[in-house]
C-alpha positions as CSV (number, residue, x, y, z in Angstrom):
1,X,0.0,0.0,0.0
2,X,1.4,3.4,-1.0
3,X,-0.4,5.5,1.7
4,X,-1.4,5.2,5.3
5,X,-5.0,6.1,6.1
6,X,-4.2,7.1,9.7
7,X,-1.3,9.3,8.7
8,X,-1.5,13.1,9.2
9,X,0.9,15.9,8.7
10,X,2.0,16.2,12.3
11,X,2.7,12.5,12.8
12,X,4.6,12.4,9.4
13,X,6.8,15.3,10.5
14,X,7.4,13.8,13.9
15,X,8.4,10.3,12.7
16,X,10.6,11.3,9.8
17,X,12.4,13.9,12.0
18,X,12.9,11.3,14.8
19,X,14.2,8.6,12.4
20,X,16.6,10.9,10.6
21,X,18.0,12.4,13.8
22,X,18.5,9.0,15.5
23,X,20.1,7.7,12.3
24,X,22.6,10.5,12.4
25,X,23.5,9.9,16.1
26,X,23.8,6.2,15.6
27,X,25.9,6.5,12.5
28,X,28.5,8.8,14.2
29,X,28.7,6.4,17.2
30,X,29.3,3.4,15.0
31,X,31.8,5.0,12.8
32,X,34.0,6.0,15.7
33,X,34.0,2.5,17.1
34,X,34.7,1.0,13.7
35,X,37.6,3.3,13.0
36,X,39.2,2.3,16.2
37,X,38.6,-1.5,15.5
38,X,39.9,-1.4,12.0
39,X,43.0,0.6,13.0
40,X,43.8,-2.1,15.7
41,X,43.0,-5.2,13.6
42,X,43.6,-4.3,9.9
43,X,40.7,-6.5,8.9
44,X,39.3,-6.1,5.3
45,X,35.8,-7.1,6.5
46,X,36.0,-4.5,9.3
47,X,37.1,-1.9,6.7
48,X,34.1,-3.0,4.6
49,X,31.8,-2.3,7.5
50,X,33.6,1.0,8.2
51,X,33.5,2.1,4.6
52,X,29.7,1.5,4.5
53,X,29.3,3.4,7.7
54,X,31.1,6.4,6.2
55,X,28.6,6.5,3.4
56,X,25.8,5.9,5.9
57,X,26.8,9.0,7.8
58,X,26.9,11.0,4.5
59,X,23.4,9.6,3.6
60,X,22.0,10.3,7.0
61,X,23.3,13.9,6.9
62,X,21.6,14.3,3.5
63,X,18.4,12.8,4.9
64,X,18.6,15.1,8.0
65,X,18.5,18.2,5.9
66,X,16.5,17.0,2.8
67,X,13.6,15.7,4.9
68,X,13.3,19.0,6.6
69,X,13.2,20.7,3.3
70,X,10.7,18.3,1.9
71,X,8.4,19.0,4.9
72,X,8.2,22.7,4.0
73,X,4.7,23.7,2.8
74,X,4.0,24.8,-0.7
75,X,5.1,28.3,-1.6
76,X,5.0,30.6,-4.6
77,X,7.9,28.9,-6.3
78,X,6.9,25.4,-5.5
79,X,3.1,25.2,-5.7
80,X,3.1,21.4,-5.4
81,X,5.3,21.4,-2.3
82,X,8.8,20.1,-1.8
83,X,8.1,16.4,-1.5
84,X,10.2,15.3,-4.4
85,X,13.3,16.3,-2.5
86,X,13.0,12.9,-0.7
87,X,13.3,11.0,-4.0
88,X,16.4,13.1,-4.9
89,X,17.8,12.1,-1.5
90,X,17.1,8.4,-2.4
91,X,19.1,8.7,-5.6
92,X,22.0,10.4,-3.8
93,X,22.0,7.6,-1.3
94,X,22.0,4.9,-4.0
95,X,25.0,6.6,-5.5
96,X,26.8,6.5,-2.2
97,X,26.0,2.8,-1.9
98,X,27.3,2.0,-5.3
99,X,30.5,4.0,-4.6
100,X,31.2,2.3,-1.3
101,X,30.5,-1.1,-2.8
102,X,33.0,-0.5,-5.6
103,X,35.7,0.6,-3.2
104,X,35.1,-2.5,-1.1
105,X,35.6,-4.7,-4.1
106,X,38.8,-3.0,-5.2
107,X,40.3,-3.2,-1.7
108,X,39.2,-6.8,-1.2
109,X,40.7,-8.0,-4.5
110,X,44.0,-6.5,-3.3
111,X,43.7,-8.2,0.0
112,X,43.1,-11.6,-1.8
113,X,46.4,-11.1,-3.5
114,X,48.2,-10.2,-0.3
115,X,46.4,-11.8,2.7
116,X,47.5,-10.4,6.1
117,X,46.9,-12.0,9.5
118,X,44.6,-10.0,11.8
119,X,45.9,-8.2,14.8
120,X,43.8,-8.4,18.0
121,X,40.7,-9.9,16.4
122,X,38.7,-9.8,19.7
123,X,38.7,-6.0,19.6
124,X,36.9,-6.2,16.2
125,X,34.4,-8.7,17.6
126,X,33.5,-6.4,20.5
127,X,33.2,-3.4,18.1
128,X,31.0,-5.4,15.8
129,X,28.7,-6.5,18.7
130,X,28.3,-2.9,19.7
131,X,27.3,-1.9,16.2
132,X,24.8,-4.8,16.0
133,X,23.0,-3.6,19.1
134,X,23.0,0.0,17.9
135,X,21.8,-0.9,14.5
136,X,18.9,-3.1,15.8
137,X,17.7,-0.1,17.8
138,X,17.9,2.2,14.8
139,X,16.2,-0.2,12.4
140,X,13.3,-0.6,15.0
141,X,12.8,3.2,15.0
142,X,13.0,3.4,11.2
143,X,10.4,0.6,10.7
144,X,8.0,2.4,13.0
145,X,8.5,5.6,11.0
146,X,8.1,3.8,7.6
147,X,4.8,2.2,8.7
148,X,3.4,5.6,9.7
149,X,4.8,7.7,6.8
150,X,5.9,5.5,3.8
151,X,8.8,7.9,3.4
152,X,11.0,7.0,0.5
153,X,14.0,8.7,2.1
154,X,13.6,6.8,5.4
155,X,13.1,3.6,3.6
156,X,16.3,4.1,1.6
157,X,18.2,5.0,4.8
158,X,16.8,2.0,6.5
159,X,18.1,-0.3,3.8
160,X,21.7,0.8,4.7
161,X,21.3,-0.2,8.3
162,X,19.4,-3.5,7.5
163,X,22.3,-4.4,5.3
164,X,24.6,-3.4,8.2
165,X,23.0,-6.1,10.3
166,X,23.9,-8.8,7.8
167,X,27.2,-7.2,7.2
168,X,28.1,-7.2,10.9
169,X,27.2,-10.9,11.2
170,X,29.3,-11.6,8.2
171,X,32.2,-9.6,9.8
172,X,31.9,-11.8,12.9
173,X,32.1,-15.0,10.8
174,X,34.9,-13.6,8.8
175,X,36.9,-12.7,11.9
176,X,36.4,-16.2,13.3
177,X,37.4,-17.9,10.1
178,X,40.5,-15.7,9.8
179,X,41.6,-16.7,13.3
180,X,41.3,-20.4,12.2
181,X,43.8,-19.8,9.4
182,X,41.4,-19.0,6.5
183,X,42.9,-15.5,5.8
184,X,41.2,-15.1,2.4
185,X,37.7,-15.4,3.9
186,X,38.1,-11.9,5.3
187,X,38.3,-10.5,1.8
188,X,35.7,-12.8,0.3
189,X,33.1,-11.7,2.9
190,X,33.9,-8.1,2.1
191,X,33.2,-8.7,-1.6
192,X,29.9,-10.5,-0.8
193,X,28.8,-7.5,1.3
194,X,29.6,-5.2,-1.6
195,X,27.5,-7.2,-4.1
196,X,24.6,-7.2,-1.6
197,X,24.8,-3.4,-1.3
198,X,24.7,-3.0,-5.0
199,X,21.6,-5.1,-5.3
200,X,19.8,-3.1,-2.6
201,X,20.8,0.2,-4.3
202,X,19.1,-0.9,-7.5
203,X,15.7,-1.0,-5.7
204,X,16.2,2.5,-4.2
205,X,17.1,3.9,-7.7
206,X,13.9,2.4,-9.2
207,X,11.6,3.7,-6.5
208,X,13.1,7.2,-6.5
209,X,13.0,7.4,-10.3
210,X,9.3,6.3,-10.3
211,X,8.5,9.2,-8.0
212,X,10.5,11.7,-9.9
213,X,8.9,10.6,-13.2
214,X,5.4,10.8,-11.7
215,X,4.7,7.1,-12.2
216,X,1.0,6.2,-11.8
217,X,0.1,4.6,-8.4
218,X,-1.2,1.0,-8.5
219,X,-4.5,0.1,-10.2
220,X,-6.0,-0.8,-6.8
221,X,-5.5,2.8,-5.7
222,X,-7.6,4.1,-8.7
223,X,-10.3,1.5,-7.9
224,X,-10.6,2.8,-4.4
225,X,-10.9,6.4,-5.6
226,X,-13.6,5.3,-8.0
227,X,-15.5,3.5,-5.3
228,X,-15.4,6.5,-3.0
229,X,-16.5,9.0,-5.7
230,X,-19.4,6.8,-7.0
231,X,-20.7,6.3,-3.5
232,X,-22.7,9.5,-4.0
233,X,-26.1,8.7,-5.5
234,X,-26.0,11.6,-8.0
235,X,-22.5,10.7,-9.4
236,X,-23.0,8.8,-12.7
237,X,-19.4,7.8,-13.1
238,X,-15.7,8.7,-13.0
239,X,-13.1,8.8,-15.7
240,X,-9.5,10.0,-16.4
241,X,-8.2,9.2,-12.9
242,X,-4.6,10.3,-12.6
243,X,-2.4,9.7,-9.5
244,X,1.2,10.4,-8.5
245,X,3.1,10.8,-5.2
246,X,5.8,13.3,-4.1
247,X,7.0,12.7,-0.6
248,X,4.0,12.4,1.8
249,X,1.6,14.1,-0.7
250,X,-0.5,12.0,-3.1
251,X,-1.9,14.0,-6.0
252,X,-5.2,12.9,-7.4
253,X,-7.1,14.1,-10.5
254,X,-10.3,12.8,-12.1
255,X,-13.4,13.8,-14.0
256,X,-16.8,13.5,-12.2
257,X,-19.8,12.6,-14.4
258,X,-23.0,14.5,-13.3
259,X,-26.5,15.1,-14.6
260,X,-26.8,17.7,-17.3
261,X,-29.5,19.7,-15.6
262,X,-27.9,20.1,-12.1
263,X,-27.6,23.6,-10.8
264,X,-24.1,24.9,-10.5
265,X,-24.4,25.1,-6.7
266,X,-25.6,21.5,-6.4
267,X,-22.8,20.3,-8.7
268,X,-20.4,22.1,-6.5
269,X,-21.8,20.6,-3.3
270,X,-21.6,17.1,-4.8
271,X,-18.0,17.7,-5.8
272,X,-17.0,18.9,-2.4
273,X,-18.7,15.8,-0.9
274,X,-16.7,13.5,-3.1
275,X,-13.5,15.5,-2.4
276,X,-14.0,15.2,1.3
277,X,-14.7,11.5,1.0
278,X,-11.4,11.0,-0.8
279,X,-9.4,13.1,1.7
280,X,-11.0,11.3,4.7
281,X,-9.7,8.0,3.3
282,X,-6.4,9.4,2.2
283,X,-5.4,12.3,4.5
284,X,-2.3,13.2,2.6
285,X,-4.2,13.7,-0.7
286,X,-4.4,16.8,-2.9
287,X,-7.5,16.3,-5.0
288,X,-8.5,18.1,-8.2
289,X,-11.9,17.3,-9.7
290,X,-13.4,18.4,-13.0
291,X,-17.1,18.1,-13.5
292,X,-18.5,16.7,-16.8
293,X,-22.1,16.6,-18.0
294,X,-23.0,12.9,-18.3
295,X,-24.4,13.4,-21.9
296,X,-21.1,14.8,-23.1
297,X,-19.2,12.0,-21.4
298,X,-21.4,9.4,-23.1
299,X,-20.7,10.9,-26.6
300,X,-16.9,10.9,-26.1
301,X,-15.1,7.7,-27.1
302,X,-12.7,6.3,-24.5
303,X,-14.3,8.2,-21.7
304,X,-15.0,5.1,-19.6
305,X,-13.5,5.1,-16.1
């Protein structure tokens, strides 16, 4: 489902601000711990985790500011609001992910050619366990925010930290295998993590691009709008439904088929009734309705809903 019926502007703002702020705090804590652990152990897998955290910090900083910009109300220069800034942030984060993954592959290939025994591997284990606990807490907050807001930017940011959970478990396994004499496993795990990140970034790019290109929302969404509009006994039909989403705002346009002989005031009242019905079901909707005489609609080919 693209939207949340219980969402409202205040709760949307609260949850995306909370998630983005906590992500920034958690990322800085984890990166400091990982720098220390990598410096003491010289582990490729730990460097993989550290590199990803560097880009997570950059992505979280972008989210912190972009989300606040996206929450700004519409103004004279942006009549449809600033919601698409979230999708731009998603593309930027995907670029960060691809970049970090490529760097990991290059470093790991070099480590495969020149394997090096780890120094003080238990320090890396303790650092990784710390980041697992911190990441679990952050992902929990982000999931609550996503359920209440469906924010593309928060969803993209959450992907980083969900991959961190798998990454940290992989780092723990790589550290253990390295202490057992399998030095190359440290680098192989880093390469596997990089490929996983690239795959995840693909989904972020697709979702962000769909929003920026105003892709139509699912057919079930249009069917719901039609059912809401035709619930009024004097509405003969609905056609030309158009939908798109930018940030939290869902833009809806459609034509309402009304009796030819209705007075303008009555047609207006029916239209307002339909608009309010749609907004009650979809609180974040911006609705634009055009009234058509039913006789004109019947004469026009391809006017069916």
